[in-house]
N, C-alpha and C positions, 0 to 999 in steps of 0.2 A: 252394728252397722254392717249389713251384708255386703255392701258395695265398697267397704273400706279396703284400702290397699296398703300393705306395709311389707318390709323386707322379711319379717318373720314368716310370712306366708310362703315365700319362696324357699326359705330355709327348711320349713316343714315339708314342702312338696319334694324338694330335692333329696332331703334326708330319707323320706319314705321310698323314693325310687331307688336310692342306694341301699336300702335295707339296713340302715343304721339306726340304732336306738338313740333316744335323747341322752342316755348316760354315756354311750360311746362318743357321741358328738361333744359332750361336756368334757370328757377325758382328753379328747384330741385338741380342744381349744383352750383348756385350762380354766374354764368357768364352771359354775355349779350346774347340776341338772335342773334345779329350780329356775336358774336364770335362762337356760335354754327354753324351758316351758313358757316363761313369761315373754320371751322374744317371739315365740311361735304363736302365742295367744294374743299378741298385741298389747300386753300389759306393761311392757317395757320397750322403749325405742332402742334400736341399734344405731346409736348416734356417735359412736367412736370408730375412727378409721382402724384402730388396732383390732377391735372386736370384729369389724367387718372383714378385715384381711384374714383373721384367724378362722372365721367361719368359712370363708371362701376356700382357704387352703385345706381345711378339714373335709370339705365336701368335694374337693377336686374340681372347682369351678372358678370363673373369674368374678371380680366384683360386679361387672356388668350383668352377669347372669343373675345376681341377687337384686340389683337395683334397677335394671333396665325397664323402662316403661315405653312400650311400642308406640303409644299415642303421642310421644314427643315428636316423632317424625311426621305426624299428621297435624301438628300444631301450626296454624297459618303463620304465626309470628316467627317461626324458625324454618319453615318449609323451604325457603330459598337457600339456606345453607345445606340442608340435607340433599336437595336436588343437585347441588354442585359437586357432591362427593364423587360420583362416578367419573366426571371429567378430571378431577384432581388425581384420582387413582390412575387414569390413563396417562396423564402427563408425568407423574412420578415414575411409573413403570417404564415408560418409553424415554425418560429424560428429555422430554420436549420434542421428540421426533414423531410428531403427529401430522395429521392431514391439514391442519390449520395453515393457510398460506398468507395470512395477513402480515404486513410488515410490522416488526416489533417496535414498541416505543423506544425512544432513546434511553440511554442509561440515566441521564438526568431526570427524564420523566418518570422512569421506573423507580428511581430512588425517592422522588417526591411522593409517588403513589404508595410506596412502602410505608412512609411516615403516616399517610392517611389511613392505611390498613391497620397499622399498629394502634392508632388512636381508637379506631372502631373495635379492635379486639380488646383493648384495655377497658373500653366502655361496655363491652359485652354485647355489642350490636351485631350479632352473628348473621341476622337476616340480610343486612346490607353488605356485610363482609363476604359472605359465601360466594356470590357470583363473581366477585373480583379476583378470587385467588387463582383459579386455573389459568386465565389469560395472563396474569402477572407472572406466574410460574413458567408458562410457555415462553414468554418474552425473555425471562432471565436465562433460561437454558439456551435460547438461540444466541444471546449475546456471548455466552461462554463458548458455544460451538464456533462462532464467527469472529471472535475477537482477535485483533492483531497483538503484537508484543506490547504496544503502548497502552492498550485498554484491557488486557487479560486479567490483571489483578483486580481491577475495579469490577469487572464482570463477575468474577468469582465471589467478590465481597457482596455484591447485590444478590447473587444466587444464594449465598449462605444465609443472608438476612431474610429473604423471601421464604426459603424452606423452613427456617426457624419459626417464622410466623405461621406458616401452614401447619407445622407440627403442633404448635401451641393451640391453634384453633381446633384442629381435629381432636386433640386430646380432650379439650374442654367440652366437646360435643359427644364424646364417647367412642370415637373411632381410634382406639389405642394402637392397633396393629398398623394401620396406615400412617398414624402419627409417628410411629417408630421409623417407618421408611423415610418419612420426611426429615426426621431428626438425624438419621444417618447421612442423608444427602447434605444436610447443613454441615455436619462434621467433615464430610468429604470436601465440600467447597471451602470450608475454613482453612483446610490444610494448604490451600493455594494463596492465602492472604497473610501478609506480614502484620501481625497485631494480635493482641490477646482477646479482644472483644468477640470476634466471631467464634473462636474456640470455646470461650466460656459460655456464650449463648447456646451453642449446640449441646454442651454438656448439661446445662440447666434444663433444656427440653428433655433430654434423655433421662435425667434424674426424676423429673416430674412424671414421666410415663412409667418408669420402673416403680415409682411409689404406689401405682395403682394395681400392681401385680402381687398376688400372694407369694411369699417366698423370695421376693426380689429386693427386700429392704436393704440387705447388706450391699448388693450391687448398686442400688440407688445412692447409698451413702458413699461408696467407693468412687463412683463416677464423679460426684460433685467435689469431694475432698481432694482426690488425686488431681483433678483438673485445676482446682484452685491452687494447689501447691506448684503445679507445673507452670502456670502462667503468672504467678505472683510477681516474679522478678521483672516481667515485661509490662507491668501495668503502669501506664503514664497518662493516658488521655481520659476524658470524662467517660467515654463509652467503656473503656477498659475497667474503670473503677465501678461503674454501674453494674456491669455484667459479673465482675468478680464478687461484688457485694451480694448479688442475687444468688450466686453459688453458695455463699455462707448461709444465707437465709434458708435455701432449700436443704442444706445439711442440718440446720436446726430443726426443721419440721420432721425430717426423716428420723433424726435422733430421738425426738419426743415421741414419735410413733413407736419406736423400738423400746421405749421405756427409759431412755437415757436422759442425761442432763443437756438441754440445748444451749445453755448459757454461753459456753465458750464460742460457739458459732455466732450467736447473737452479738456477742461482744466484738468479734471480728467484723461483722457486718456494720456495727456502729462505728468502728474505726474507719472503715472504708467510706461511710457516709460523711465523716468529718473531713475526708480528703477531697471531696468533690469541688469545693470552692477554689482549690489551688491546682486542680488537674489541668492538663493541656487540652486544647480543643480536640475533638474527635477527628480522626482521619478515616475511620470505617463508618459505613452505614449502620453497622450493628450497634444498637443502643438498648438501654432499658430505663427510660426516663421516669418510670414509676419508682425507681430506687431512690431512697433518701432517708433522712432521720424519721419522718413520719411513717414511712413504710416499714422501717425496722421496728418501730413501736407496735405497729399492727401485727407483724409476724410474731412478736413477743406475746401478744394476746392469743394468737392462733396456737402457738406452742403450749401455752398454759392450758388452753382448752383441750388440746390433744392429750395432755397429762391429767385431764379431768380435775382441774383446779378452778372451779367457777369463781370462787372468792378472789383469786388472783386476777382473773379476766376482768371482773367488775371493778377491782381496784385500779387496774391499768386504764380502763375505758375513759375515765374523766381526764386523764393526762393527755389524751389525744383528741383533737377536734376533727370530726369528719371532713370539715371544709379544708383542712390542711392536707388531706389525702389527694393523690394526683389524678385520680380518675374514678369513674362511676363503679368500676369493678371493685376497686379497693374500698370505696365507701360502702358498697353492699357487703363486702366481707366483714367490715367493722360491725355492722348491725347484725349480721348473722351470728358472729361470735358472741356478741352481747346477748342476743336472743337465746342462744343455746345455754349460756351461763345462767340467765334468769330461770330458764326452764329446769335446769339441773337443781336449782334451789326451790323449785315448785312455785315460783312467782310467774304464773302463766299470763297474767294481764300485761306485765311489762315485757315479757317474752314476745307476745303477739304484737305489741306496739313496735318492738325492734324489728321483727320479721317483716312487718308491713313497710317500714322505712327501707329495709334492704330491698324488698321487691320494687319499691318506687325507684330506687337508684339504678337497678339493673334487672328488669323483669325477666328477660329471656334467660338469664343465667340463674337467678334465684329460683325460678319456678321449676327448674330441672335438677336442683341440687338434692341429692338423696338425704343429707342430714336435715334439710328443711322439710322434705316430705315426711320423714320419720317423725320429726318433732310435731309438725302440724297434725298428723294422724294421731299421735299419742295424745295431744291436747284435745282433739275431737272426742276421744274415747273417755277422757278422765275429768275434764273441767266442767264448770257449771253450764247449764243449758243456755243462759243468756249470751254466753260467749260463742257457743257452737252455732247458734242461729243468727249471729251477727257477722262481724268482720272475719272471725275465724272460719265460719262456715263458707264464706265467699272465697277466702284465701285457700281453703281446702279444695275447692273446685278448681281454682286457677292452677294449683300445683299438681293436680291430678290425683289427689288422695281419694276423692269421691267424684263421681261423674257429675257434670253440670246439667 
């Protein structure tokens, strides 16, 4: 397939520009030269975060350099988000000191809009979310600038939550450097709020961004574990429990990516999920309502997938019903992990079925996921023709593996 696109092509092109042989690249990444050859020829998908990070580090590039597909920014379904990024950049750099003269929404209105934006982000509706973010962020900064003593803490709380949401959305769409700016602003705002939730949320965003950078895994783990230890004694409200629990889940996936045992962090997250029913009502706008027992079970699947344990993933899958998951993004993740596990066992028909269900749940997100693209491209090259000319071929066009 001359028009086929896969990460190995980028690996081969960058390796050639660097003047590095396959053997040298293999030595740097700790895999065999034969594996490098199969990656570059498209005979084996690069479907492991650990492998992807190792290749990026060895070649001196970012993950985005290996996985980025420029056609994403031309996709009509997500064009609204990408068009909003320059305005977000301006507001973050200027901390809201822009030429916009419109009166800001009230803090109550802004808090309510933040909850709407969070739901859109969790459901991976980035096209709707994108145009909302810069005006929300501008309003949040203006409240901080103009707040009196009685409203200052609440204004900082809202700003911390808005910047956390901006960081999460930017990271999900591949704008990691700008996402880091937003996460730092979230941390700065959280320092003005009395409570654990804003601090934990900002650290979670930073840990996720660091996870995407070659060489930053120790920092990613330290960010989440150290913050969890620092805020644990102050966790009382539902929002505190939710955000602390997410820190433990993030620690589990980083540990699995590093080749360690994620179970201690998963157990800590399960303990926090058990506390939710008895926790006090939240005082901060900062929440992570996706956290709970079902989400812990889902991250357990993801950790097993990261450790390349497809049997464990498929054993865990029946214990978790997708309808129990809190939003479309999490349901999509469930089916992606299941599809990857089936593919690792060469059960491509069930893998395709799972990926189609993932796409149905969160199309904007799933179509841009590099593991999905790698897997779909691999199946297009290796499975029977009746699959490639049917649903798989159509999915390959939608995720950008082959042109439509």
